[in-house]
N, C-alpha and C positions, 0 to 999 in steps of 0.2 A: 759912125759905124758901131756895130754890136759888140757888147763887152765880150772877153774871152770867158767861156765856160770852164768851170773847173774840173768837170770829169772827162774821161776819154772820149774822143769822138765815136759816135756808134758805128761808123763803117771803117774804123782803124783796123788793120790787121793784127793778129796776134804778135805779142812782144817778139817771138822768136824770128818772126819774118823782118821786122824792123827794129834795131838796136841803137840805143842813144847812151851808150856807157864808154866810149872811147875817151870822153873828156873834152872834146872840142867839136864843134860844128862841122868844119870841114872834114875831120876824120870820120865824123859819123857818116856824112855821105860817102867818103872811100869805102865804108863797111858794106855798103847796100849791095857791093859787088860779090859779097862771100857770103855763104860758100856757094851759092847761085845768085843770078840776077834777081834783086829784090824790086826794082823800078821797073815793072812790066806792063804798068798802064798809067795813063794820066791821073787815075782816081788814087793809086798807089802813091805816086810822087805827091800828090795832094797830102795823103796821110803822112808821108815823111816831112813835108813843110810844116803841117801841124805839130808832128811830135817833137820836130826839132825846134818849134817855138818861134818860127820864122812867120807864121800866120796864124790868127786866132782861129778856133775850131768852126766858128760861125763863118768863114770866108768862103765865098762859093767859089773863088777862081775860075770864072765862067770861061775866060779865053784859054784855059789850059787845053793842050792837044799833044798829039804825039810829038810836036816840033820841041814841046818843052821837055819831053822825054829825052830827046837826042841831045838837047843842049846841056842839059845837068849830068848826061852820061859822059859827054865830052869834057865838062868841066872835071867830072870826077877823076877821069882819066889823068887829067894835067895835074891835078893836086896829088894823086897818087905818086905820079913821076917826081915830082917836087920833093914831097916828103921821104919817099925811099931814097931819093937822091941824096938829100941832106943826111939821112941816118945813115947811109952806106957810101957817102963820098963819092957820089956820080951825078954831078950836076947836069939839068936838062935845060938848056936854055930856050928851047922852043915853047916847052910848057910854062917856064916863067914868063915869057912874052904874053902867052895866051892869057893867064891869069893875071897878069897886070892889066890888060886890054880889057877884060870882063869887068875887073873892079874898078873902072872909070865910071860906070853908070851911078847914078844915085840910089842908094840901097832904100828900103822901105822905112818912111816916116813914122816913127811912133807917137802915139799920143796916150794921155790918161783918161780913161772913162769911169764915171763913177756909177757904181751898180745900184739897184735898188734900196740895197741894206746900206748904202752910205760908201762902201768899201771902193777905192780906186784900183783899177786893175788897167793893165796894158793892154793895148790895142793898136791899131793903125789908122791913119788919116784917111787913106783910099787903099783898096785892094789893089797889090802891087802886080806889074805884069813881070813877065819872066827875066827881062834884063835887070830890074830892080833885085829880085831873089837871087840872081845868079851872082850879081854885085856883092851881095851879103856874104854869100859862101866865100866868093873870091878874096874879099877884103880880111875874112878871119883866117883864111890861109896865108895872107901877107902878113897879117898880125902874129899869128904864129912863128912863122919862119924867120921873122926879124926881130923875135925877143929872144936873146940868147938863153935866159933863165927858162922860158917855156920850151924853146926847141932843144934844150938840154935833156928835157924830160921825155922825149919821143922814145918809144920802145916797141919792138917788134914782139908780137906774142908768142910765147914759148910753147904754145900748143901744137901737136902734132899737125902739120899742114895747115896752119892757121896764118895767112898773111896780114892780118888786122894789125894797124899800128895805133897805139893809145898814147895818152900822157900819164906818166907815173908820177902822181902827186901825193903817193902814200909816204908814210912816215918811213925815214930811212931808204926811202926809192926800193921796196923790197917787191912791188907788185910784178908778177911774172907772166899773168894772163890777161887777155882783153877782157875777159869776164870770169870771175870766179864760179859763176853758176854755169856757165857753158865750157869753156875750154879747161877750166880749172877742175870741173866736176868730172869731166872725161878722163883728165889724168888722175884723180884719185880712183876712178873706177878701174881704170888701167892699172893702178899700182896694186889694186887690191886682187886684180886677177892674176897679177904676177907672182905675188906673194902665195896666194891659193894654189897656183900650178906649181910652185916650187915645193910648196908643203905635200901635195900631191905626190910628186916625184920622190920625196925623201923616204 
């Protein structure tokens, strides 16, 4: 299989459409539902899979179809329920059962490929099907939720009306937003406007 290119895929959507800043693969999938649906086509799902590092940019994923979209959205919903359940003390047995079931499939098998300049890069033995890719994300969710240290770093973004959950691995666990450039910047702008309005009234 072809080696993974180093640059972004030419058809990948802008960064504000697909984000990979939650600190975990499964949480990045959950984030694709906010603020609007991001996985709106098989091509965007493919872009997410490439951006998440699940498949190399050269992968065609010729079998991808609207059924893949439905499967990933379903898994996303179950993971969101599980993560929020852990964060806020509301277990969701049905979601756990479904994620465990999807995790049973064999995930994509990696291999090392030597590029023309002799560098080893990560690739895949064969292009995976939908069950293998779902299994990779489901297993990541299971790994996250069964590791007490990592699970303890789960945080809800403090941004206004932002439901994104991320891992706070910052020093001192002081991270407040899913992204300093997105929600953090909005908060700083809002704070500036409040100060300006207060001065105008003075």
